[in-house]
C-alpha positions in Angstrom: 0.1 -0.4 -0.1 1.1 3.6 -0.8 0.9 6.1 2.1 -0.9 9.1 1.1 0.8 12.5 -0.2 0.8 15.5 2.5 0.9 18.3 0.5 2.4 21.7 1.9 3.0 24.5 -0.3 5.6 27.0 0.7 3.8 29.7 -1.1 1.7 30.5 -4.2 0.6 33.4 -6.3 -2.3 33.9 -9.1 -2.6 36.5 -11.4 -7.0 36.9 -12.1 -6.8 38.5 -15.3 -8.9 41.1 -17.1 -9.6 40.8 -21.2 -12.4 43.7 -22.0 -9.4 45.8 -19.2 -6.1 44.3 -19.7 -5.8 44.7 -15.7 -5.3 42.1 -13.2 -5.2 41.4 -9.5 -3.4 39.6 -7.7 -2.6 37.4 -4.8 0.7 35.9 -3.3 1.1 34.2 -0.1 4.2 32.3 1.4 4.0 30.3 4.3 5.1 31.9 8.1 7.8 29.7 8.1 9.4 30.2 5.2 9.1 34.4 5.1 12.4 36.1 4.6 13.8 34.1 2.0 13.0 35.9 -1.3 10.2 33.1 -2.3 7.0 36.3 -2.4 9.7 38.1 -4.1 10.5 35.9 -6.6 6.7 34.9 -6.9 6.1 38.9 -7.7 9.2 38.9 -10.0 8.0 35.7 -12.2 3.4 37.2 -12.3 5.3 40.5 -13.6 7.1 38.7 -15.7 3.9 37.4 -16.9 1.4 39.8 -16.8 3.3 41.5 -18.9 4.0 38.6 -21.8 0.0 39.2 -21.9 -0.2 42.8 -22.8 -1.8 44.0 -19.4 -1.5 47.4 -18.4 -1.8 47.1 -14.9 -2.4 45.1 -12.1 -3.7 45.8 -8.4 -2.7 44.1 -4.9 -4.8 44.0 -1.9 -2.9 44.1 1.3 -3.0 44.7 4.6 -2.4 47.3 6.3 0.1 45.5 9.4 1.9 43.7 6.2 4.4 46.3 6.3 7.3 43.8 4.5 4.6 43.3 1.3 4.0 46.6 1.0 8.0 47.7 1.2 8.6 45.1 -1.3 5.4 46.4 -3.5 7.5 50.5 -3.6 10.9 48.6 -4.4 9.6 46.4 -7.0 6.7 50.1 -8.3 3.6 49.9 -7.2 1.6 53.1 -5.9 1.0 52.8 -2.6 -1.2 55.3 -0.9 -0.9 56.6 1.9 -3.9 55.7 2.5 -5.8 53.5 3.7 -9.4 51.3 2.8 -11.3 49.6 4.4 -12.6 46.2 2.3 -15.3 44.0 3.0 -14.6 40.7 2.4 -17.7 38.6 1.2 -21.0 39.0 -0.5 -24.8 39.6 0.3 -26.0 36.3 0.3 -23.2 34.4 0.6 -24.5 32.9 3.6 -21.3 34.8 4.9 -21.2 37.2 8.0 -19.0 40.5 6.1 -16.0 40.6 7.8 -14.6 44.4 6.9 -10.6 45.2 7.7 -8.2 48.0 6.5 -6.1 47.0 3.3 -3.9 49.5 0.4 -4.8 48.9 -2.4 -1.5 48.9 -4.8 -1.2 49.7 -8.7 1.8 48.4 -10.9 1.9 50.4 -14.1 2.8 48.1 -17.1 2.9 50.7 -20.1 
């Protein structure tokens, strides 16, 4: 009998693309015990290259206001990081989930 495989992700990223607006929204996650090893930067650089190759004009992401290391990295990568923090609602009406309010910063990178 083959023992079951336990998958342990170190990091992941996703880029959701709107062909109508030539805009993408990204999400990146690095497991807590793997942070500060360059994995997040490598994922971001690969995602930015891929977005350019796909002809996107802009990519955006939401970063929690307390995630200062991600905010610093976004600035270093050329993202516009506003000083104003917005309230963001996670979930949607009728989903059965309670609304979760959180303070996030929307970062944006122009690729033109």
